[in-house]
Wavefront OBJ file of the C-alpha trace (Angstrom):
o trace
v 148.704 31.099 51.004
v 146.592 34.025 49.753
v 143.668 32.977 51.949
v 145.899 32.702 55.014
v 147.413 36.134 54.402
v 143.986 37.654 53.960
v 142.692 36.115 57.187
v 145.744 37.334 59.071
v 145.217 40.834 57.672
v 141.648 40.886 58.953
v 142.764 39.766 62.405
v 145.332 42.550 62.483
v 142.689 45.059 61.421
v 140.376 43.922 64.196
v 143.065 44.232 66.852
v 143.907 47.696 65.567
v 140.323 48.986 65.515
v 140.208 50.142 69.115
v 143.556 51.867 68.713
v 142.263 53.637 65.623
v 139.304 55.137 67.522
v 141.559 56.296 70.352
v 144.083 57.788 67.930
v 141.317 59.613 66.090
v 140.135 61.201 69.322
v 143.713 62.208 70.206
v 144.253 63.896 66.833
v 141.011 65.804 67.326
v 142.170 67.034 70.725
v 145.551 68.154 69.372
v 143.861 70.228 66.674
v 141.112 71.534 68.969
v 142.349 75.129 68.810
v 142.106 75.217 65.048
v 138.751 73.516 65.022
v 137.308 76.104 67.397
v 137.315 78.513 64.444
v 134.370 76.557 63.070
v 131.004 77.994 64.089
v 129.601 76.194 67.117
v 126.887 73.669 66.360
v 123.642 74.362 68.195
v 121.704 71.164 68.778
v 118.114 70.364 69.801
v 117.033 68.788 73.097
v 117.281 65.042 73.545
v 115.047 62.715 71.571
v 115.558 58.961 71.527
v 118.343 57.433 73.658
v 120.336 56.301 70.620
v 119.408 59.387 68.637
v 119.943 61.885 71.427
v 120.926 65.226 69.984
v 123.269 67.779 71.572
v 122.227 71.071 73.108
v 124.205 74.285 73.009
v 126.571 74.510 75.985
v 130.228 75.023 76.770
v 132.387 73.795 79.677
v 132.720 76.354 82.458
v 136.488 76.429 82.020
v 136.188 77.490 78.388
v 133.403 80.021 77.920
v 130.535 81.585 79.856
v 127.707 79.159 80.400
v 124.647 80.091 78.376
v 126.366 82.797 76.359
v 125.627 82.890 72.649
v 127.989 81.397 70.090
v 129.206 84.825 68.984
v 128.469 86.613 72.247
v 124.799 87.140 71.420
v 121.899 84.718 71.813
v 120.231 83.266 68.748
v 116.608 83.999 67.910
v 114.211 82.800 70.597
v 117.054 81.966 72.984
v 117.599 83.691 76.319
v 121.120 84.799 77.187
v 122.211 83.895 80.688
v 124.414 86.129 82.805
v 128.011 84.924 82.217
v 129.051 82.498 84.977
v 132.741 81.683 85.293
v 134.403 78.809 87.121
v 135.925 81.032 89.799
v 132.463 82.243 90.865
v 131.187 78.726 91.566
v 131.662 77.138 94.972
v 131.822 73.367 94.859
v 128.910 71.726 96.641
v 126.670 74.791 96.499
v 123.961 75.395 93.891
v 124.515 78.206 91.395
v 121.990 80.881 92.319
v 122.049 83.051 89.198
v 118.438 82.745 88.040
v 119.266 83.437 84.403
v 121.323 80.255 84.287
v 118.177 78.212 84.848
v 116.051 79.840 82.175
v 114.920 77.312 79.599
v 116.867 78.148 76.438
v 114.308 76.413 74.228
v 111.000 77.736 75.582
v 112.105 80.884 77.391
v 110.405 79.688 80.580
v 111.856 79.096 84.029
v 112.582 75.474 84.871
v 110.435 74.017 87.629
v 113.433 72.718 89.594
v 116.274 74.689 91.100
v 119.247 73.558 89.015
v 119.469 73.434 85.237
v 120.493 70.070 83.768
v 124.024 69.512 82.563
v 123.815 69.213 78.745
v 124.527 65.785 77.326
v 126.665 67.214 74.521
v 129.062 70.076 73.828
v 129.207 72.862 71.284
v 131.925 72.580 68.682
v 133.521 69.809 66.632
v 134.516 67.316 69.335
v 131.534 65.885 71.207
v 132.691 62.888 73.234
v 134.766 59.751 73.496
v 133.356 56.745 75.368
v 134.570 53.316 76.509
v 132.140 50.615 77.675
v 132.471 47.070 78.979
v 129.547 44.608 79.204
v 129.458 41.166 80.828
v 126.640 38.675 80.200
v 127.656 35.520 82.054
v 126.656 31.913 81.410
v 125.749 29.945 84.534
v 125.695 26.577 82.783
v 128.261 24.881 80.543
v 125.575 24.417 77.884
v 124.758 28.144 77.782
v 126.445 31.084 76.022
v 127.964 34.124 77.697
v 129.371 37.347 76.235
v 132.034 39.847 77.245
v 131.905 43.046 75.155
v 134.420 45.894 74.901
v 133.315 48.977 72.949
v 134.915 52.312 72.036
v 133.411 55.244 70.139
v 134.062 58.906 69.435
v 131.596 61.547 68.224
v 132.218 64.684 66.169
v 129.825 67.369 64.917
v 130.024 69.715 61.955
v 127.692 72.515 60.746
v 126.835 70.880 57.418
v 125.347 72.670 55.650
v 124.503 75.097 58.502
v 124.502 75.110 62.306
v 120.729 74.484 62.195
v 121.313 71.359 60.070
v 124.282 69.695 61.800
v 125.942 66.396 60.887
v 127.195 64.020 63.600
v 129.918 61.466 62.780
v 130.514 58.557 65.179
v 133.173 55.895 64.464
v 132.645 52.772 66.602
v 134.516 49.567 67.360
v 133.415 46.600 69.482
v 134.875 43.161 70.145
v 132.646 40.448 71.643
v 134.183 37.418 73.348
v 131.940 34.345 73.391
v 131.920 31.724 76.124
v 129.794 28.790 75.056
v 129.427 25.090 74.276
v 131.064 23.207 71.403
v 127.657 22.620 69.830
v 126.490 24.651 68.075
v 129.922 25.735 66.920
v 130.351 29.440 67.705
v 133.311 31.716 66.945
v 135.542 32.759 69.817
v 135.238 36.458 68.917
v 132.948 38.721 66.929
v 133.694 42.275 65.778
v 131.630 45.363 64.970
v 133.400 48.167 63.095
v 131.233 51.015 61.798
v 130.761 54.750 61.442
v 127.397 56.443 61.914
v 126.405 59.573 60.012
v 123.481 61.313 61.714
v 121.897 64.400 60.152
v 119.591 66.690 62.154
v 117.813 69.115 59.800
v 115.558 71.671 61.501
v 112.519 72.180 59.299
v 110.576 74.585 61.550
v 110.861 75.986 65.066
v 109.031 72.897 66.347
v 109.855 70.165 63.857
v 113.241 68.490 63.426
v 114.296 65.288 61.704
v 116.885 62.749 62.811
v 118.233 60.785 59.839
v 121.052 58.274 60.204
v 122.927 55.583 58.322
v 125.630 53.396 59.837
v 127.702 51.427 57.307
v 129.840 48.818 59.004
v 131.482 45.400 58.973
v 130.171 42.751 61.412
v 132.110 39.511 61.311
v 134.595 37.171 62.982
v 137.263 38.410 60.516
v 138.198 34.848 59.561
v 137.341 35.497 55.922
v 135.731 38.498 54.286
v 132.209 37.939 52.976
v 129.684 40.336 51.450
v 127.218 39.499 54.244
v 129.604 41.105 56.733
v 128.872 44.583 55.343
v 125.592 46.091 56.501
v 123.985 49.541 56.468
v 121.367 49.904 59.222
v 119.805 53.294 59.791
v 116.789 55.199 61.047
v 114.596 58.137 60.211
v 112.377 59.897 62.739
v 110.522 63.171 63.065
v 110.618 65.000 66.420
v 107.834 67.498 67.066
v 107.855 69.862 70.069
v 104.190 69.550 70.990
v 104.525 71.607 74.177
v 107.535 72.845 76.190
v 107.447 69.591 78.192
v 106.221 67.108 75.561
v 107.728 65.826 72.330
v 106.155 63.511 69.778
v 108.436 61.090 67.922
v 107.481 59.058 64.851
v 109.583 57.108 62.390
v 111.180 53.761 61.585
v 114.414 51.838 62.013
v 116.024 49.812 59.215
v 117.970 46.994 60.932
v 119.375 45.245 57.818
v 118.829 41.819 59.414
v 117.541 38.612 57.875
v 115.031 38.022 60.691
v 113.801 41.605 61.233
v 114.262 44.154 58.489
v 112.263 47.185 59.679
v 110.910 48.233 63.074
v 108.538 51.137 63.755
v 109.939 53.738 66.129
v 108.061 56.384 68.026
v 106.205 57.482 71.085
v 106.124 60.343 73.558
v 108.867 62.115 75.518
v 107.814 63.823 78.748
v 110.049 66.293 80.616
v 107.867 67.555 83.497
v 110.831 69.235 85.205
v 114.629 69.180 85.436
v 114.610 66.100 87.679
v 112.592 63.682 85.541
v 112.446 62.469 81.942
v 110.129 59.788 80.529
v 111.196 58.444 77.125
v 108.079 56.394 76.319
v 109.646 55.335 73.042
v 109.575 52.033 71.184
v 111.936 50.175 70.959
v 114.141 51.946 73.571
v 111.982 53.121 76.504
v 113.708 54.794 79.446
v 112.634 56.558 82.645
v 115.335 58.672 84.330
v 115.334 60.623 87.588
v 117.939 63.005 88.959
v 119.080 62.178 92.491
v 121.343 65.160 93.223
v 122.779 68.217 91.476
v 124.774 71.338 92.330
v 125.139 72.905 88.869
v 128.498 71.220 88.190
v 127.862 67.556 89.078
v 124.752 65.406 88.795
v 123.754 61.880 89.819
v 121.004 60.109 87.912
v 119.325 56.711 88.129
v 117.150 55.110 85.484
v 115.336 52.023 84.272
v 115.455 51.120 80.585
v 114.768 48.346 78.081
v 116.822 47.275 75.064
v 116.545 45.003 72.043
v 120.080 43.658 71.762
v 122.629 42.161 69.374
v 122.579 41.633 65.607
v 123.867 39.600 62.629
v 127.479 38.553 61.959
v 129.150 36.815 59.033
v 131.200 33.867 60.365
v 133.106 30.798 59.226
v 131.883 27.505 60.654
v 134.132 24.690 61.837
v 133.563 22.771 58.604
v 134.691 25.789 56.554
v 131.240 27.018 55.483
v 130.537 30.720 55.412
v 127.363 31.459 57.393
v 125.475 34.292 59.084
v 124.681 34.097 62.792
v 121.916 36.266 64.287
v 121.997 37.040 68.013
v 118.844 38.372 69.660
v 117.789 39.137 73.216
v 115.735 41.521 75.345
v 117.196 43.467 78.275
v 115.748 45.200 81.333
v 118.269 47.524 82.990
v 118.729 49.647 86.081
v 121.559 52.170 85.980
v 123.377 54.851 87.940
v 125.165 57.699 86.160
v 127.415 60.535 87.293
v 127.716 63.605 85.050
v 130.269 66.376 85.450
v 130.182 69.664 83.590
v 133.180 69.685 81.244
v 134.602 66.572 82.925
v 134.526 62.783 83.070
v 131.201 60.936 83.155
v 130.718 57.411 84.450
v 127.909 54.887 84.658
v 127.181 51.373 85.883
v 124.228 49.182 84.936
v 122.789 45.865 86.046
v 120.023 44.008 84.291
v 118.150 40.885 83.300
v 118.549 39.339 79.828
v 115.798 37.096 78.477
v 114.280 35.903 75.204
v 117.772 34.962 74.050
v 118.132 33.304 70.662
v 120.978 32.286 68.352
v 119.959 31.599 64.773
v 121.998 30.451 61.760
v 120.802 31.587 58.317
v 121.858 28.174 56.957
v 118.689 26.813 58.643
v 120.491 24.942 61.385
v 118.290 24.476 64.480
v 117.874 27.607 66.585
v 119.668 27.677 69.916
v 117.957 29.349 72.873
v 120.278 30.069 75.820
v 118.775 30.469 79.270
v 117.963 33.901 80.742
v 120.890 35.493 82.519
v 122.163 38.707 84.074
v 124.014 41.728 82.695
v 126.648 44.019 84.183
v 127.874 47.088 82.284
v 130.208 49.947 83.129
v 131.490 52.853 81.094
v 133.313 56.178 81.125
v 132.894 59.153 78.816
v 134.612 62.463 78.246
l 1 2 3 4 5 6 7 8 9 10 11 12 13 14 15 16 17 18 19 20 21 22 23 24 25 26 27 28 29 30 31 32 33 34 35 36 37 38 39 40 41 42 43 44 45 46 47 48 49 50 51 52 53 54 55 56 57 58 59 60 61 62 63 64 65 66 67 68 69 70 71 72 73 74 75 76 77 78 79 80 81 82 83 84 85 86 87 88 89 90 91 92 93 94 95 96 97 98 99 100 101 102 103 104 105 106 107 108 109 110 111 112 113 114 115 116 117 118 119 120 121 122 123 124 125 126 127 128 129 130 131 132 133 134 135 136 137 138 139 140 141 142 143 144 145 146 147 148 149 150 151 152 153 154 155 156 157 158 159 160 161 162 163 164 165 166 167 168 169 170 171 172 173 174 175 176 177 178 179 180 181 182 183 184 185 186 187 188 189 190 191 192 193 194 195 196 197 198 199 200 201 202 203 204 205 206 207 208 209 210 211 212 213 214 215 216 217 218 219 220 221 222 223 224 225 226 227 228 229 230 231 232 233 234 235 236 237 238 239 240 241 242 243 244 245 246 247 248 249 250 251 252 253 254 255 256 257 258 259 260 261 262 263 264 265 266 267 268 269 270 271 272 273 274 275 276 277 278 279 280 281 282 283 284 285 286 287 288 289 290 291 292 293 294 295 296 297 298 299 300 301 302 303 304 305 306 307 308 309 310 311 312 313 314 315 316 317 318 319 320 321 322 323 324 325 326 327 328 329 330 331 332 333 334 335 336 337 338 339 340 341 342 343 344 345 346 347 348 349 350 351 352 353 354 355 356 357 358 359 360 361 362 363 364 365 366 367 368 369 370 371 372 373 374 375 376
């Protein structure tokens, strides 16, 4: 009876995870006015895709774009002429030249319209929902359908130059596969990432993260379900358009424990960015922009999936490791202070399902990927 009650409790917790993330974001919104009393967190330019750090900006409906946190620019930062929503005509570029000054280097951007920042100033950063479909085209193969929700918050701990980002996440993965090997019907990822961005010098910043979480089918709790992956990288501003990245990722997996991480980030102008980074390379180009809305397209590569603690059909507790490689093409729409959306299509190959109990490895066939998401 105790085992049954415990299993039922875990199932209830899993079903409630997505609601918890949404409720957390709602509470943050309701208390937004009070939270605005905190000093705004000024973040560095983007680094790695999964470690991308915010930059200082505010929605046009809230505060002047480019104005300093307390009405004055910080050291080495240019203050743009205040631009308010009522002075912007939809569909026309903003022509105030100060708006396009590079706030990091003090130089003019080489393209006409400054990029929309990926993050906001203040406590609430974003909330995002994503759905991914990896179909199986054969009854002997395995397909996945993933639903993911996350929210991100930032705090000036201990100072605005050394901010802390907190990101609770929840994902449920539905499996569609054969009866052999025996696979669970659902897998769950519940975690919270703590990412610290200390600024050591004007050019050197660190990105340190740890993400404790539970990864399991929630049939029965097991110590192998709890894992603490993380990463540590150094980001050096070599030139105004080049950044060097060097570090490592701790995956907390039985098959791969540590991966090196690093490479070069090139930002030749406002319309292009080359993240030549292992293990998450990405090349992005801006298709259109008017200062309030942007359309981007990109190609990227991913190393997907991870370990889960599961209960087999015969009652054994085991660990399953899912691995694959992904090549993606995506389209993304960004809106200043508004809703973002994206859609991706890709090819998934090198797929492997491994049981730690030394059962034979299962290698599903290559397949396709479709992904869509919204973010605010």
